[in-house]
Each structure stands twice: as C-alpha cells, then as structure tokens.
N, C-alpha and C positions, 0 to 999 in steps of 0.2 A: 839422142843416141840411140842406135840398136847396136849394143855391145856383144861381144862375145860371151861376158860376165851375165847379162841381163837374163840371157836366152838360158843359159845354165842353172842359174837360179829360179826361173820361173818351171824350168822341165823338173828341179827338184822339188818343190814345194806343192807340188798339185798332188793331192791327195790321193792313193793305191797306186803312186809311180815309183818306179825306183830309177835312181839318179845312173849315169846319165840316160835321158830318155834320146835325145837327140844325137847320132854322131858325127855332124858337121855344124859348126857355127859360123856364122859372118858378121863384120863388122858393116854397118850402112848407117847413113845419114840420111833420116825419113826426109828432108828438105829436098832430096836428088832421087827423081824417080829412075835414073839411070843407074844407080847405087841399088835401088829398092830388086830393082829387076832380077838381081842373083836369087833373089827368094823362089821365082819360078821354078828352079830348076829342085827344089827340096820337096816336093809332091805334098806339100801342107794342106789339110783339109779344116784345121780352125788356127783362127789367128785370134790371141786376146792384143790388141792394140794399147799398150799401156806406156809407150814412149812419148815423151812430151816433157816440157818445162814446165814446173810446179810451184812456181812463188807468184804470189798476188804482190807482193811489193817490188819484186823487181818486174813483173807486167807493165806496172804502172809508171816505173822509171823508163822501160823501153818498150813498148808496147808494139814497136814493127819486129822486135827479135821474138816477142813471143808470141805475133800472130804467123810470122814464118814457120815457127817450129811447131804450136800445137793447130793451128788452122791448116796451113799449107801443107805441114807435114799430115795430116790426117786426111786430107784430099789425095795425096801423093798414095795414102794406103788404101784407099777406097780404089783409086784407079787402077792399082796393082790387084786387089781382089778382085775388080769386075773380068781378069782376065784369067782367074782361076776357078777351081770345083770345087767350092768350100762348103762345108756344112754349117760355119758360123762364122761372122768376123762380130767380135766384141770389144767395143770401142769403151773405154771406161773413161766417163767425165766427172763432174764436181756439183755436190750441193750450192757450190757458189753461181750456178747459173740461174738459181733460182732468187724472186725479188724477197727481199729481206721485211717486206709487208705482209707477205703469206701469213695465215696461221699457223699453229704450231699446234701435231707432230705434221712434218710437210709430205704430202704424198706426192706421187707421179703426175697428179693432175694441176700442181699448183702452178701460180703463174709464172711465169720467166722474167729475169731483168737484171742482167748482169749489173755487177757493181765495179766492175774492175775488167780490164782488159784480159786477162786470162781467163773469167769467165765468160767475156761475149768470144774468144777463140772455140772456149769449150761449146759452149752453145751451137755456133755455127758446125762443129763438128757434129754434135748431134745431128743438125737439121741436113748435113751431105749424108751421113749413115741412115736416116729415114728417107730422102731423096734416092738414093742409090737403090735403097730394097724397093722405093715402089717405079722408079723408070728401068734398073738392070736386073732386080731379083738380087741383086748382092744380099746375103742372109745377115743383116745386120742386126745388131741390138746392142743395146747400151746399160751401162751398169754406173749409176752416180754414188762416186764412194762418198764418205763421210768423214769420221778422221781415222786413220789408219794406225796405228803404232806398233812395235814389236821388235824383234831382234832382224836385223840388218837396216832397218830405217833411224839413217842419221840425221833426220832433220825433224822439223813441225815439234808441236807443243810438247808432248809428251818426253821427248829424246832432250830436250832443250832445258825442261827442268829440271829432269834427273842429274844432268850432268851438271847445272847450276847448285843443285843443293849435295852434288859429290865435292863438287870444287870448296863450297862453303856451306857448311852445317848450321850457321847461324843466321843469315838471311838468304831472301829471295825477291829478286827483282822481276815484276811482272809488267805486262801491258793493259792497261784498264784498270778496272776495280776488283776481279775475278766473279763479274756476275755474269759472264759471258756464257752460252747456254751451249754445251759441243754434244757429241754424239762418238763415243769412243768404241772401235770394234778392233780387235785382234788381228793380226796380219794372217795366222791362220785363218781364221775364221772369213776373213776376208778372201784369200785364193780357194777356200771351199766352196765359196759363194759365186764367185766367177765362174767356176767351173760346173757348178748346179745350172747357171743362167745360160754358158754355153752348150749343156745337153739337153734341159728343157725348158728353157726360155722360148717365145716367140720371135721371130723375126720381125723388124720393125717396132719393137714395143723397146720401155724402160723402164727401170729396176732400180729400186733403192736399195745399197746394201750400206746399212750399219748396225747398230744394237737394238735401235727404238727406246733407248732408255737416256734422257737428259740428264748432263751432268754437269754443274758448274764449274768454270777453272777452280775457284776454291774449294769443290768437294774433290774434285783430281788431285790439288794439291794436299790437300786433307790426307786424301790415301797414301802419296808418294812418300809424305813426312813419315807417317805410321809404317808405311813397307819399310825405308830406310832407318826406324827406329831415332829418329830426330826428336828434339821438343824446343819449346820456345823459339821458333824461328821467327823472324822480325819479316813480316811481308810488305815489300816497299813497291809501292804502282808509280811507275817509271814516267807513263804518257800515258794517252790516247792510242788507240790500236791504230794499224797504217791505213792508209786511203783505200776503200774495196773491200774493206773487211766486212763481215758480216755478223752480228752481235750476238745473234741467236738460229740457232739450228737442231733438230734432231728429225730421225728419219718415222715414217709410216713404213712399216718393213711388212704389209700385210699381204702385197703382192708378193715379193718373192718367197716368203712363209708357204704361199699356195704351192710352189714348186715345190718345196719341201726343207727348204733352210733352218736351220737350228745354230742358235749362237751356241758354240761349246766351251767357250772361256770369258768368267767374267772380267770386270775391271781389276778387282783384288789378283787373281791369279796372271790376267795377261800382264799385267805393273810388276808384278815379282819375277814372271820371267824375263822383262827387259830389263830392269835393272841387274840381275844376275848375267845377262848377255852384255851389257854396257860394263859391267866392271871386269868382266872377263878381257874384253877387248879393249880396256885402259891400260891393264896391268902388262 
C-alpha cells in the first residue's frame, strides 16, 4: 500500500528537505492501476518506488500474494511512469535476487538466482525497469538494499533482537548458529543513498546500497549486548533459518561510491540511536 503516512515519512527523511514537502497525500493500492492514476494529478517528477511486500517467509507461504504486490505492483507503477515526464523512477530491490553461490563481496554484476518467491518478484521488477527504460525511455534505476535498520523500522533482525533483549536480558533465541554474514546500513544513510542515486545515477543501471562491511549475526549480537549494558547472555540456536534465506552476503559498494556515497553512521552509532528510539516508543 502507498499510504499517507509513507508519503510523509519519505518526504521528511530526505536530507536537505523540510517537512512536509508535499501538500497533498493520497492512499492507493499498487495492485490497482485505477487507484494509482490519481498520482498523475500531482505533477511529480521523481518516483521512489518503495511500496511492496517484504517478508521472505511469507512469500514462501503465499507466493501468489507476494507476486501480486511486488511483481504486478511494480508493473503498474512503471505503466504509470510512462505516462509521466519523470526525471527518475527509482525502484528499491533486494540483495536476495542474487544467487547464494556468488563470491563475496557482491557486485552489481553478480549472477542472479532467487531462492524465494520474494526475490523472484523483485528480480522481475528489475527486469521490467530495464525493459521500460529501453522500450519507452522511462528513466528507471534500481537500488538493491542490503540490511536496513534504524528508527521507524519495526521489523527485521536488528529490531527483533533488540526487542528480545529488552524483554529478557538473560537469554536470546536466534535462527541459525549466528555465523550468517550480513551488511547493515543505517536508515539515514539509506535515504541519503537513494536520493544520491536519483540525482546522479544512470538510467537502466543497478546500484548496491549497503555499508560494504561484513558482520556476522554473532558480531551484531555482541554489539547489542554491549550497547544495552548486558552480560552473561545465553544464546539459544532455536532452528535453522527459513526457506529461501541466503546465508551470507555483503556489498561491493564501489559503484555507488563513484556517485559520492559515504556512510556517515557506523554500526555502533546506529545501534545506539535505534535502541533509544525503541525504548522511547515502548514506554
């Protein structure tokens, strides 16, 4: 869903902008082209397409729903875009589109090979972005996100682990053995990166947006424990990770760095701010 709240949040977090940026906000379902056509009256020249369904496990459980939202929804957005005079259509994709057999770090030229329906739908979105650029001149670009975390995001591994430790500071249950490699990027750096790609990126191109710094889940846990002032935590490996999960990834960010991207928030600072936000919203 494209909701009023998401429009306003996006407007407020772009660097250099004062909120609210837009005077009008609408609610539309990206699966309905009729609803989306209301956007044509806004005079928009840049689209950040972040709407979608973002759960690998749920995509495995209900692939048709995931396809309807992520594949059909992106197709509808591109159909809308070709009726508009845009400077940029920026599609947010995922590292999950890549084959787990790729060597690390993962560059934009790595081989695609989705392991879950979620990734397959995102890969279809990437392909349609390139096709609509080549066929219709839609100024489409793709940003593959790695592990986004920070204030406002009430899901995914960083948020989940912090909440578990705040609820019980004596033990922590995790999926897998903690050796999984990830690439964490604070939400402020993500939004700055997206804006940079929309302003300086090239049409038809894919850009990896991450920190470029590999961290194991166990290293993340150690950082969380230290930031929370905890000790003697029992780590319990509950089960293997879900079907379709990639065990290891981190980004080669040389391409986006050529545009001028610089990470401003390291993991320690980002975790501190995330913990503070979670505590404030839970009280």
